C-alpha positions in Angstrom: 0.2 0.2 -0.1 1.4 3.5 -1.0 0.7 5.9 2.0 1.2 9.4 2.5 1.7 11.3 5.6 2.6 15.4 6.1 3.8 18.0 8.7 6.3 20.2 9.8 7.7 17.6 12.4 9.4 20.1 14.7 10.3 19.2 17.6 9.4 15.5 16.7 7.2 14.7 19.3 5.2 11.3 20.4 2.0 12.8 18.4 4.4 12.8 15.4 5.7 9.4 16.2 2.5 7.9 16.2 1.2 9.6 12.8 4.7 8.3 11.3 4.2 4.5 12.9 0.7 4.1 11.7 1.9 5.4 8.2 4.7 2.8 8.4 2.4 0.1 9.8 -0.5 0.9 7.2 2.1 0.8 4.2 3.3 -3.0 5.1 6.7 -4.4 4.3 5.6 -4.3 0.6 4.4 -0.9 0.4 5.9 2.8 0.4 5.7 5.4 2.5 5.9 9.0 1.2 6.5 11.8 3.8 5.7 15.7 3.0 7.9 17.6 4.9 7.1 21.5 5.2 9.8 23.4 3.3 11.4 26.4 5.4 9.4 29.0 3.5 5.7 27.3 4.2 7.0 26.3 7.7 7.8 30.0 8.4 3.8 30.9 8.7 4.1 28.7 12.0 3.5 30.7 15.3 6.8 29.2 16.7 10.4 29.0 15.6 11.1 25.7 13.2 14.2 24.5 12.7 15.6 24.6 9.0 14.5 21.8 6.8 17.7 19.8 6.4 17.6 19.6 10.4 14.0 18.5 10.2 14.6 15.9 7.7 17.7 14.5 9.5 15.6 14.0 12.5 12.7 11.8 10.7 15.2 9.9 8.9 17.3 9.1 12.5 13.9 8.5 13.8 12.5 6.2 11.0 16.0 4.0 11.0 16.0 3.8 14.8 12.2 2.7 14.6 13.6 -0.6 12.3 10.9 0.2 10.1 11.6 -1.9 6.8 9.1 -0.4 4.3 10.6 1.9 1.7 10.1 5.4 2.5 11.1 9.0 0.6 10.7 12.6 2.3 9.7 15.4 0.0 9.6 19.0 0.3 5.9 20.1 1.1 5.2 23.8 -0.4 1.4 24.0 0.4 -0.9 22.2 2.1 -1.3 19.7 0.0 1.6 18.6 -1.7 1.7 15.8 -4.6 -1.0 14.0 -2.4 -3.4 15.6 -5.0 -2.2 14.7 -7.9 0.2 11.3 -7.1 -1.1 7.8 -6.8 -1.2 6.3 -3.6 -3.9 4.8 -1.3 -3.9 6.0 2.2 -3.5 9.4 3.9 -2.8 9.1 7.4 -3.8 12.4 9.6 -4.3 13.8 12.8 -7.8 14.8 14.4 -6.1 18.1 13.7 -5.5 17.7 10.0 -8.6 15.8 9.1 -10.3 18.6 7.4 -7.0 18.9 5.0 -7.2 15.4 3.9 -11.1 16.0 2.7 -10.0 19.2 0.9 -7.4 16.8 -0.7 -9.8 14.1 -1.6 -12.5 17.0 -3.0 -9.5 18.5 -5.3 -8.5 14.8 -6.4 -12.2 14.0 -7.4 -12.4 17.5 -9.6 -9.1 16.2 -11.5 -10.4 13.0 -12.2 -8.6 11.0 -9.4 -10.0 8.5 -7.0 -10.4 9.3 -3.5 -8.1 7.8 -1.0 -8.6 6.1 2.3 -8.3 8.5 4.8 -7.0 6.8 8.3 -7.1 9.0 11.2 -5.2 8.7 14.3 -6.0 10.1 17.7 -3.8 12.5 19.0 -1.7 12.0 21.9 -2.1 13.7 24.8 -0.1 15.0 27.5 -0.1 14.5 31.4 -2.8 17.2 31.6 -4.8 15.2 29.1 -4.4 18.1 26.3 -3.1 17.5 23.0 1.0 17.5 22.9 1.5 19.9 20.6 4.9 21.5 18.7 3.6 25.2 20.1 3.2 23.9 23.7 6.8 22.9 23.5 7.9 25.6 22.4 6.1 27.7 24.8 7.8 25.0 27.4 4.4 24.1 28.8 5.4 20.3 28.0 8.3 18.1 26.4 8.2 16.1 23.5 6.5 13.1 25.2 4.2 15.1 27.0 5.7 15.5 30.4 4.4 19.1 32.4 7.4 21.1 32.7 7.7 23.2 35.8 7.4 27.0 35.7 9.3 29.1 38.3 
């Protein structure tokens, strides 16, 4: 199965890891995973600082390699909300609760250009100790770490 997933992945937290792991699980050993990684220009719209593309790509590659996934994968630049998900042939898109609306938009665009809809697999977001979503914004604010542990404020 050909699976796509996308994001900024900075910092690479447990929610991102669940998203990526699910992508590899769905693809299976005979499949392929395409990871759209936001470009520096597109990521600059975030409300928090973002490491440069090469650093984020290396971090993703290290996580994938250390996880022992045997499925072939590629990381491609993501210049907008959709990337190649609109035009390329693939079977499934893995998204979080937060990005589910974008997946529906992708399927709408695919339909208008005569492409078949793809399956959407939504993961549940990983909760921090305070039962709120782990997010990069919360990590950059110093509220939690990459695993959702609350950080004390002095």
